[in-house]
C-alpha positions in Angstrom: -13.0 32.5 20.3 -11.4 35.9 21.9 -7.9 34.9 22.0 -8.6 33.8 18.6 -9.9 37.3 17.7 -7.2 39.3 19.7 -4.3 37.5 17.6 -4.9 38.3 14.0 -5.9 41.9 15.2 -2.6 42.3 16.3 -1.6 40.3 13.6 -2.8 43.0 11.6 -0.8 45.5 13.7 2.3 44.1 12.6 2.0 43.4 9.4 0.9 46.9 8.4 3.7 48.3 10.6 5.8 46.4 8.6 4.9 47.9 5.5 6.4 51.7 6.1 10.0 49.6 6.7 9.2 48.4 2.7 8.3 51.8 1.5 12.4 52.3 1.2 14.5 49.7 2.2 12.7 47.3 -0.7 14.6 48.3 -3.9 17.3 50.1 -1.9 20.0 47.3 -3.4 19.0 48.5 -6.6 19.5 52.2 -6.4 23.0 51.3 -9.1 21.7 49.7 -11.5 18.4 52.2 -11.6 21.7 54.9 -11.8 23.1 52.8 -14.6 19.3 52.9 -16.3 19.4 56.2 -16.4 23.2 57.7 -16.5 22.5 60.2 -18.8 19.9 61.9 -17.5 21.3 65.8 -15.7 21.3 65.7 -12.1 21.2 61.6 -12.1 23.2 61.2 -8.7 20.4 62.9 -6.9 18.0 61.7 -8.1 18.0 58.6 -8.4 18.9 59.1 -4.2 15.0 60.5 -4.5 14.1 58.0 -5.7 14.8 56.1 -2.2 13.6 58.8 -0.1 11.0 60.4 -2.6 8.4 58.7 0.3 9.3 59.9 3.1 8.6 64.5 1.6 5.5 63.3 1.2 4.5 61.5 4.4 6.4 64.3 6.0 3.3 66.7 3.9 0.3 65.4 4.3 1.1 63.0 8.2 -0.1 66.3 9.4 -3.6 65.9 7.5 -3.4 62.6 8.1 -3.5 62.9 11.8 -6.6 64.8 11.6 -8.9 62.6 9.3 -7.7 59.9 12.1 -9.0 61.5 14.7 -12.0 62.9 12.3 -13.3 60.2 10.1 -11.7 57.2 12.1 -8.5 54.5 11.5 -10.4 51.9 9.1 -10.9 54.1 6.8 -8.1 56.1 6.8 -6.4 52.7 6.7 -8.3 51.0 4.2 -7.7 53.9 1.7 -3.8 53.6 2.5 -3.2 49.9 1.8 -4.8 49.9 -1.4 -3.4 53.3 -3.0 -0.2 51.6 -1.3 -0.1 48.6 -3.4 -1.5 50.9 -6.6 1.8 53.3 -6.2 4.3 51.6 -5.1 4.4 49.0 -7.0 4.2 51.5 -10.1 8.3 51.0 -10.8 6.9 47.5 -12.6 5.7 49.4 -15.7 7.5 52.8 -15.6 10.0 53.4 -17.7 10.9 57.3 -17.1 13.0 58.5 -13.4 10.2 61.7 -13.4 7.2 59.2 -13.6 8.7 56.8 -10.9 9.4 60.0 -8.0 5.4 61.1 -9.1 4.7 56.9 -8.1 6.8 57.2 -5.4 5.5 60.5 -3.8 1.9 58.6 -3.8 3.6 55.4 -1.7 4.7 58.6 0.5 0.3 59.7 0.8 -0.2 56.0 1.3 3.2 55.7 4.0 1.6 58.2 6.2 -2.1 57.4 6.7 -0.5 53.8 7.6 2.1 54.3 10.1 -0.6 56.6 11.9 -3.1 54.9 11.4 -1.5 51.4 13.3 0.7 53.3 15.8 -2.5 55.4 16.8 -4.5 52.1 16.6 -1.6 50.7 19.3 -2.5 53.3 21.6 -5.8 52.8 21.9 -5.2 49.5 22.6 -2.4 49.0 24.5 -0.7 51.2 28.4 1.6 50.9 30.2 3.7 47.9 30.4 1.9 46.2 27.2 2.9 49.0 25.2 6.1 48.6 25.4 6.0 45.2 25.0 4.2 45.3 21.7 5.9 48.4 20.2 9.1 46.5 21.2 7.3 43.3 19.3 6.0 46.1 16.2 9.4 47.5 15.9 11.0 44.1 15.6 8.5 43.2 12.7 9.6 46.4 11.6 13.0 45.6 10.9 12.3 41.3 10.6 9.7 42.9 8.0 13.1 44.6 6.3 15.5 41.8 6.8 12.9 40.1 4.2 12.3 42.9 1.6 16.0 43.9 1.2 16.8 40.3 0.9 14.2 39.7 -1.7 14.5 42.9 -3.3 18.5 42.6 -4.0 18.0 38.6 -5.6 14.8 40.6 -7.7 17.5 43.4 -8.8 19.7 41.4 -10.3 17.0 39.7 -12.5 16.3 44.1 -13.1 15.7 47.2 -11.2 11.6 47.3 -12.3 11.2 43.7 -10.4 11.5 44.9 -6.7 8.8 47.2 -7.3 6.4 43.9 -7.3 6.8 43.0 -3.5 4.6 46.7 -2.7 1.6 44.3 -3.9 2.0 43.1 -0.2 -0.1 45.7 0.9 -3.2 44.5 -1.2 -3.7 40.8 0.8 -3.6 43.2 4.1 -6.8 45.6 3.0 -9.6 42.7 4.3 -8.3 41.0 6.9 -7.8 44.8 8.2 -11.3 44.4 7.4 -12.9 41.8 9.0 -10.3 41.8 11.9 -9.9 45.1 13.2 -12.8 47.4 15.2 -12.5 50.4 15.0 -12.1 52.0 18.5 -15.6 54.6 19.3 -14.8 57.8 19.9 -16.4 57.3 23.5 -13.1 55.5 24.6 -11.2 57.8 22.8 -11.8 60.4 25.0 -12.6 58.2 28.2 -10.5 58.7 30.7 -7.0 57.8 30.1 -7.3 60.2 27.6 -8.3 63.0 30.7 -5.4 62.1 32.6 -2.9 63.6 30.3 -2.4 67.2 29.5 -0.5 67.8 25.9 3.4 68.5 27.0 3.6 70.4 23.9 7.3 71.7 25.1 8.7 67.5 25.1 6.4 66.7 22.3 8.5 69.4 20.6 11.9 67.8 21.2 10.5 64.4 20.6 9.5 65.8 17.3 13.2 66.9 16.5 14.9 63.7 17.7 12.5 62.2 15.1 14.2 64.1 12.9 17.2 64.3 13.3 17.4 60.7 14.4 16.2 59.4 11.2 18.7 62.1 9.1 21.7 60.4 10.6 20.4 56.5 10.7 19.1 57.0 6.6 22.8 57.5 5.8 23.3 53.9 5.7 20.3 52.7 2.8 20.9 55.7 1.2 24.6 55.9 1.2 26.1 52.1 2.4 25.1 49.9 -1.6 27.3 52.6 -2.7 30.2 52.9 0.0 30.2 48.6 -0.4 30.5 49.2 -4.4 33.9 51.0 -3.6 35.0 48.8 -0.6 34.7 45.9 -2.7 33.3 43.7 -5.5 29.8 42.7 -4.6 27.0 41.7 -6.1 22.7 43.7 -5.3 22.1 40.9 -3.0 25.0 41.0 -1.5 24.6 44.3 -0.9 21.2 43.2 0.3 22.5 40.5 2.8 24.4 43.3 3.9 21.5 45.7 5.0 19.3 42.8 5.6 21.6 41.8 8.6 21.6 45.3 10.0 17.9 45.1 10.1 18.3 41.5 11.6 20.1 43.3 14.7 17.8 45.4 15.1 14.8 43.5 15.1 16.5 41.8 18.5 16.8 44.2 19.9 13.5 45.9 19.4 12.0 42.9 20.1 13.7 42.9 23.7 13.0 46.4 23.9 9.9 45.8 27.1 12.9 43.9 29.3 15.6 46.0 28.3 13.3 49.2 29.4 12.7 47.4 32.5 15.8 47.6 33.7 17.0 51.1 32.0 14.7 53.8 32.6 14.3 56.4 29.3 16.4 58.2 29.9 19.8 56.3 30.6 19.0 54.2 27.8 19.0 57.0 24.9 22.7 58.5 26.2 23.9 54.9 26.2 22.6 53.9 22.7 24.0 57.5 21.2 27.0 57.1 22.2 26.7 53.0 20.9 25.1 54.9 17.4 28.5 57.0 17.1 31.3 54.2 17.4 29.0 52.5 15.0 29.0 55.5 12.2 33.0 55.9 13.5 33.6 52.6 13.2 31.9 52.8 9.2 34.7 56.0 9.2 37.4 53.6 9.1 36.1 51.3 7.4 38.5 49.2 4.7 36.9 45.7 4.2 32.8 44.3 4.3 34.0 42.9 7.4 34.7 45.8 9.4 31.5 47.5 8.0 29.1 45.0 9.2 30.6 44.9 13.2 29.9 48.8 12.2 26.6 48.1 11.0 25.8 45.9 14.1 26.8 48.6 16.3 24.4 51.0 14.9 20.9 48.2 14.7 21.7 47.8 18.1 21.1 51.0 18.8 18.5 52.0 16.4 16.6 48.7 17.6 15.6 50.7 20.7 15.1 54.4 19.5 12.6 53.3 17.7 10.0 51.5 19.8 11.9 54.3 22.9 10.6 57.2 20.7 6.7 56.3 20.1 6.8 54.7 24.2 6.9 58.2 24.9 5.6 60.5 22.2 2.5 57.8 23.5 2.7 59.1 27.3 2.8 63.0 26.5 -0.7 62.8 24.8 -4.2 62.6 25.7 -6.0 60.0 23.6 -8.1 62.4 21.7 -5.5 63.8 20.3 -3.1 61.2 19.6 -4.1 61.0 15.6 -2.7 64.5 15.0 0.5 63.8 17.5 1.4 60.7 15.6 0.6 62.9 12.2 3.1 65.6 13.6 5.5 62.5 14.6 5.7 60.9 11.3 5.6 64.2 10.0 9.2 64.6 11.1 10.2 61.0 11.0 10.1 60.6 7.6 10.9 64.2 6.5 14.4 63.4 8.8 14.8 60.6 5.6 14.3 62.7 3.1 16.0 65.3 3.7 19.0 63.0 4.7 20.8 63.3 1.3 20.2 66.4 0.8 22.0 67.3 4.1 24.6 64.4 4.1 25.6 65.7 0.3 27.2 68.5 1.6 29.3 66.7 3.3 29.7 64.0 1.2 29.8 65.9 -2.2 33.1 67.4 -1.5 35.0 65.0 1.0 33.1 61.6 -0.1 31.2 59.3 2.7 33.0 58.0 5.3 33.1 61.8 5.6 29.2 62.1 6.3 29.6 58.4 8.9 31.8 60.7 10.8 30.1 64.2 10.9 26.8 61.2 12.1 29.3 60.1 14.3 29.7 63.7 16.0 26.0 64.5 15.8 24.9 61.5 17.8 27.8 61.9 20.7 26.2 65.5 21.0 22.6 64.4 20.8 24.2 61.8 23.5 25.5 64.1 25.6 21.7 66.2 25.9 19.8 62.6 27.3 23.3 62.4 29.7 22.7 66.8 31.2 18.8 67.2 30.7 17.8 62.9 30.6 15.6 63.4 34.2 13.8 67.0 33.2 12.8 65.5 29.4 11.3 62.4 30.9 10.3 64.3 33.8 12.1 61.1 35.8 
């Protein structure tokens, strides 16, 4: 009986985590069709990209407040409200017909995702520690990526029917609400302030480094879902379903490496892992910059996916090692803010390069930034990770 309860609890943790990637990935293949639907509106090119990244802005805005509420009110009440809002706001694009109202719905979706990502990450930190935490974080990241595979494929197929239809997928959050209420126990305030929490002092300097890297990492990685659909249409005659399949393949590669994170991390310290994966990601972006065919693009995003699959669980493990249990909600809220602010600002910052020079130049700039970050880990890694 106990094993069954643990199974259902862990399943809720994993399914809840997969909702975070759905916030953007689901509608990415539909972006060109949304652009065509609103082609006559001013600044439509930027506004359509903001449809993808608007949730990220509001995740960033409300995440610190959500983190405070998670520590103040508890995990389950915040998560329950956010799951309900996610289903309603996320699916609003099904019946909305103006770009402005769609952006409002996407903003409310961002509020929901802030609570879901921070809440489930805090719950995982409450439940696991040590190598068990590394294993579950790898499994969580794999679930997020496998969810991305499913949502991208389904979103691409639905986008071929019409641009409204991918928004239907967001209703998947609603069945998770009763599962959360029945299968997950709220950790007591005493357990969050227990001995484990007192043994770790808040490491503000390294926590700041994690936050900066969360912002930069997502700003770079999000160049793929934001710009790749348009890049592929410029390279080859490809359908929305085909775009979804290519992006789903990238998510699949990410999932496979995430599932093996604990095994890889046991062989390589995080500092070595991080400078290697940054250099590998840089090679992937260089490949995208030089791509002349669909096969070339697929090979390049394979390198990016391999690296990103280790980047996500590594950042979570690093973050949770730096904060006491009593302040976990607030610390995760700050991380969530930086993580999704990177997503939101990705199209705005990349437009400075892509506007005058094209998408390929944006991928080259991303490669340069990844090399610089990799060099920081190579030179200062021991100090950053206290090794």
